[in-house]
N, C-alpha and C positions, 0 to 999 in steps of 0.2 A: 112738311111744312109747304104749304103752296101759296105763291103769290099770284094775284091777278093783277097784271099791269095795264093800265088804261092808257092808250096810245093816242095821240093827237096828230093831227096832219104836220105839225111842228116838229115832231121827233125825227131824227136821222133816219135815213133810208139807207139800206143796203142793197146794192143789185148783185144777185146771186145766180149762177149757172148752177143746176142740179141735174143729174141723169134724170130721165123721165121717169125711170122705175122710182126713184126716190122721190120725186115729186108727187108722183101717185101715191106712194106710201103715205105722205105727210097730208094729202087731200083726204084720203080714207082715214086717218087718224082725226083730223079735224072734224070731219062729219060725225064720226063715233063720239067724240068728245064735246060736240056742239059748239064748237070754235071755229074761228077763221083760220085760214092757212096761216096767216101772220101770227095770229095768237097762238097756234099749235107750235108754229117755229119757235117762237120767243119763248114759251114754256118749256120745249125740250132743251133749248140752248141755257136756260137758266137751271134747269134740272140738272144739266152736266156738271155745272160749277158747283151746284149744291151736292151732287156725288163726290166730287173732287175733295171738297171740304170735308166730307163724312171719312173719306179714305184717309186723308191728313191726321184726322182726329183719331181715327182707330190705330194708326200707326203710332201715334203719340201715346195712346194707352197700352199699346201692347209695349213699347218701350219702358214705360213705367212699370209695368208688370214685370218686365226682365229686371229692371234696377232692384224691385224688390226680392225678387228670387236671388240676385247677387248678394244683397243685404243680409238676407238669411243664411246664405252659405258663408259669408263673413262671421256673422254671429255664431253659427255651428262651428266653426273652425277655432273661433275664440274660446267658446267653452270646452272644445276638444283640448286646445292647447293647455287650459287651467286644469282640465282632469290629468292630463298626461303628467303637468307638473307636480300635481298632489299625489299620483300613483308614484313617481320616481322619488318623491320625498318619504312616501310611506316605505317604500321598498328600502330606500337607504338607511331609514332610521331602523328597520326591523334588522337588516344587515348589521347594522352597528351595535346594535343591541345584542346579538346574538355574539357577536365578537368580543363584547365587553363583559358578557354574564356567563354564568355557568348553568343556564335556565336550559332545560329539558325542552326540545322543541315540540313535544309531544302533550305539553301542559296545555289546559283548556283555553287559556288567555290568547298563547302563542298560536295555537291550532286556529282560533277565530281570525287571528292576523292573517295567518298564512292562507286561509279561505278568503278572505276579502284581497288579497293580494292576486289570487288566481282567478278570482270572478273579475276584477278590474283588469288583469292581463286580457282575458276573452273579450270582455267589452270594449276595451280600447285597442283591440287587435294588435296588441305589441308584439306577439310572435309573428305577425304576417309580414314583419318587415317595418322598418321606420317610416312614418308618414311624415312627409314635411309640410308641417300644416303651416308654417310661415310662409313658406313658398306658395302654398295653395291659397292661403288668405292673401297673399300681395297679387297673386292673380284675380283673384274675385275682385279686390278694391279696383285694380286696374280696369276691369271689366265694367264694374259699377261706374267708375269716373267716366268712361268711354260712352256708355249709355246715358248718363247724366249729361253729357255734353250735347249728344244726339237728340235727346227729350228737348233739352233748352233751344237747340236750334230749331227743332219742329215747332215748339211752341212760338217762337218768335216768327217764324214763316207763315204758320197758319194765322196767328193775330195780324201779320202785316197785309197779308192777303185777302183778308176777309173781315177785317174790321174797319 
């Protein structure tokens, strides 16, 4: 977005010392863009503020993306916790059933349950060691809350500074 500022003699003036090399660069750029040195200087200063605003907006979007990732981790851990709960219930019921019946573990019905338990054990990484999903979910929620606060602060700063 480019703004063309119309300046009048009533606009405030700024006396500025520049190194000769920078002044030459401004004059060359003004000539190339068919503007006065003043108009070129004003445009470059304005543009620097626009880039600053764009950088703040990008940081805001990155923070929101990180928040979404943290939320997905929380959801995944919630589902994992539910799956583990179901697995533990299934395994406990199976063991209880075996203790209280005279069933042969080789029967087709029990064989299917055993296979389901073994597949679940693999899918849930039960034998890889206990995964503390509650601690992981707590950490993810803390990270999410921290990112939300940072995002809200960024939005306030951007709104306050550029609106």
